[in-house]
C-alpha positions in Angstrom: 154.3 76.0 41.8 157.1 73.5 42.0 160.8 73.8 41.6 162.5 71.6 39.0 166.2 71.4 38.3 169.4 69.5 37.8 170.9 68.5 41.1 173.5 71.0 42.3 173.1 73.0 39.1 170.3 75.1 37.6 166.8 75.1 39.0 163.7 77.1 38.1 160.1 77.3 39.4 157.4 76.2 37.0 153.6 76.0 37.2 152.4 72.5 36.6 149.0 71.1 35.9 148.5 68.0 38.1 147.5 65.1 35.8 146.6 62.0 37.8 146.1 60.2 34.5 149.7 60.9 33.3 152.5 58.4 34.2 155.3 61.0 33.8 155.9 64.6 34.5 156.3 66.5 31.2 157.9 69.8 30.4 158.4 71.4 27.0 161.8 71.7 25.4 161.8 75.5 25.9 161.6 75.0 29.7 164.3 72.3 29.6 166.5 74.9 27.9 166.1 77.2 30.9 167.6 74.3 33.0 170.5 74.1 30.6 169.3 70.9 28.8 169.5 70.6 25.1 167.0 68.2 23.6 169.4 66.7 21.1 172.0 66.1 23.8 169.7 64.2 26.2 171.1 60.6 26.1 167.8 58.7 25.8 166.0 57.5 22.8 163.1 59.5 21.5 159.7 58.2 22.7 156.5 59.0 20.9 153.8 59.7 23.5 150.0 59.8 22.9 148.4 62.9 24.5 144.8 63.6 25.5 143.6 64.7 22.1 144.9 61.5 20.4 147.8 63.4 18.9 151.4 62.4 19.5 154.4 64.3 20.8 158.1 63.4 20.7 159.9 63.2 24.0 163.1 62.2 25.7 163.3 60.9 29.2 165.7 62.2 31.8 165.8 62.4 35.6 165.5 65.8 37.3 165.2 66.9 40.9 161.8 68.2 41.9 161.2 70.3 45.1 157.6 70.1 46.2 156.3 71.1 49.6 159.9 71.4 50.9 160.9 67.9 49.9 163.4 67.0 47.1 162.8 64.0 44.9 164.6 62.7 41.8 161.8 61.9 39.3 161.6 60.8 35.7 160.7 63.6 33.4 159.7 63.6 29.7 161.1 66.5 27.8 158.6 67.3 24.9 160.2 68.4 21.7 157.0 70.3 20.8 155.5 73.0 23.0 153.4 71.4 25.7 151.8 72.1 29.1 153.9 71.4 32.2 152.2 68.3 33.6 152.9 66.8 37.0 152.5 63.0 36.5 152.4 60.1 39.0 155.8 58.5 38.8 158.2 59.7 41.5 155.6 61.9 43.2 152.3 60.1 44.0 154.0 57.4 46.0 155.4 60.1 48.4 152.2 62.1 49.0 148.6 61.6 49.8 147.0 64.1 47.4 143.6 65.6 48.0 141.7 67.5 45.2 139.3 70.0 46.9 137.4 71.1 43.8 135.0 73.2 45.9 138.0 75.3 47.2 140.0 75.0 43.9 142.9 73.6 46.0 145.2 70.6 45.9 146.7 69.4 49.1 149.9 67.4 49.2 150.5 65.5 52.5 153.7 63.5 52.7 153.1 59.9 53.6 
């Protein structure tokens, strides 16, 4: 579980799937609303993103503060207009951590570089 929020404002804990194939972290519009963000008021252009099942979703990019393993990082996040899984992508995260997937133990270990 990681904490995502707007610096010095609203923050919430969300469960993320770690997606080493995803460039960006993604949260659905409904979760963004919990942070006080309105999709139509995000000041970026809408980006059409291809997802795993070859479908597309509409997103807008913004920067949010992520707290992970006690460390705060500002990361780029795509807000999905449609409902979507919360995905933890590579940008803004993978360069700060060595990440070990221990499938046998069903565990993911984040070690700060």
